[in-house]
C-alpha positions in Angstrom: 89.3 124.8 94.5 92.5 124.9 92.2 92.7 126.3 88.7 94.0 123.9 85.9 96.4 125.4 83.4 96.5 124.8 79.7 100.3 124.8 79.7 100.1 121.9 82.3 97.5 120.1 80.3 99.7 120.3 77.1 102.7 119.0 79.2 100.8 116.1 80.8 99.4 115.1 77.3 102.9 114.5 76.1 104.4 113.1 79.3 106.1 109.8 79.0 106.5 108.5 82.6 105.9 105.0 84.2 104.0 106.8 86.9 101.9 109.1 84.8 98.6 107.8 86.2 99.9 108.8 89.7 100.8 112.3 88.5 97.4 112.7 87.0 95.7 111.4 90.2 97.7 113.6 92.5 97.2 116.7 90.3 93.4 116.1 90.1 93.3 115.6 94.0 95.3 118.7 94.7 93.4 120.9 92.3 90.1 119.6 93.7 91.0 120.6 97.3 89.4 123.6 99.1 92.5 125.8 98.5 92.9 128.3 95.8 95.9 126.7 94.2 97.0 127.5 90.7 99.5 125.5 88.7 102.2 125.9 85.9 105.2 124.1 84.5 108.4 124.6 86.5 111.5 122.6 86.5 110.1 120.5 83.7 107.2 119.4 85.9 103.8 120.6 87.1 104.2 123.0 90.0 101.4 124.2 92.4 101.3 127.9 93.5 99.4 129.6 96.3 99.2 133.5 96.2 101.6 133.5 93.2 104.2 131.6 94.9 105.5 128.2 94.0 104.9 125.8 97.0 104.7 122.3 95.8 106.4 120.8 92.6 106.5 117.4 91.2 109.9 115.8 90.7 109.6 113.3 87.9 113.4 112.5 87.4 114.7 109.9 87.4 111.8 108.4 85.4 111.2 105.6 87.7 110.2 107.8 90.7 107.5 110.1 91.5 108.0 112.8 94.2 106.4 116.0 95.4 108.8 118.6 96.7 107.2 121.0 99.4 109.0 124.2 99.4 108.6 127.9 100.3 109.3 129.4 97.0 111.7 129.0 94.2 114.7 130.1 96.1 115.9 128.6 99.4 114.9 131.1 102.0 117.3 132.4 104.6 114.6 132.8 107.3 114.3 129.2 108.2 115.1 129.7 111.9 111.9 129.0 113.8 110.1 127.6 110.8 108.2 124.4 111.7 105.6 122.3 110.1 103.9 119.5 111.8 103.7 116.4 109.7 101.5 113.7 111.4 101.4 111.5 108.6 105.3 110.8 108.8 105.4 111.0 104.9 107.6 114.0 104.7 111.4 113.6 104.3 113.2 116.7 105.3 115.7 117.8 102.7 116.4 121.1 104.5 114.7 123.0 107.4 111.9 124.2 105.2 111.9 121.8 102.2 110.6 118.3 102.2 110.0 115.4 99.9 107.1 113.0 99.7 108.2 109.7 97.6 105.8 107.5 95.7 107.6 104.5 94.6 104.6 103.1 92.8 100.8 103.7 91.9 99.7 101.8 95.1 101.5 104.4 97.2 99.9 107.2 95.4 96.5 105.7 95.9 97.2 104.9 99.6 98.7 108.5 100.4 96.6 110.5 98.2 94.2 111.9 100.9 97.0 112.5 103.4 99.1 114.4 100.8 96.1 116.7 99.8 95.7 117.6 103.5 99.5 118.3 103.7 99.4 120.4 100.5 96.5 122.4 101.9 98.3 123.1 105.2 101.7 123.7 103.5 100.5 126.3 101.1 99.2 128.5 104.0 102.3 128.1 106.0 104.8 131.1 105.6 
């Protein structure tokens, strides 16, 4: 189970975003997963860490969109050769060989994809 963070709580209390309910739903589901995930605010959005390393970060700009960025740390890694991650959901759009985006155009998409996204997050954070 993940660990909520007071800084993220304050950030979310003040967040003005049309898909704020989606952010709250995804955050709750990810933190309730069976993985020891922590969180903090990074890039002006909640970010989930595993073993002290940022792995999944919300993208809340522009305001009309909600995305989760799946990455392998704060910096782009040089060791992408041979990296592979199986996405049976088809939700991930690959921005680079080891960085993917899951897009949520509306709250219906958040609700429909929530369980699949949590499964992706649980597997992603354990991938090196």
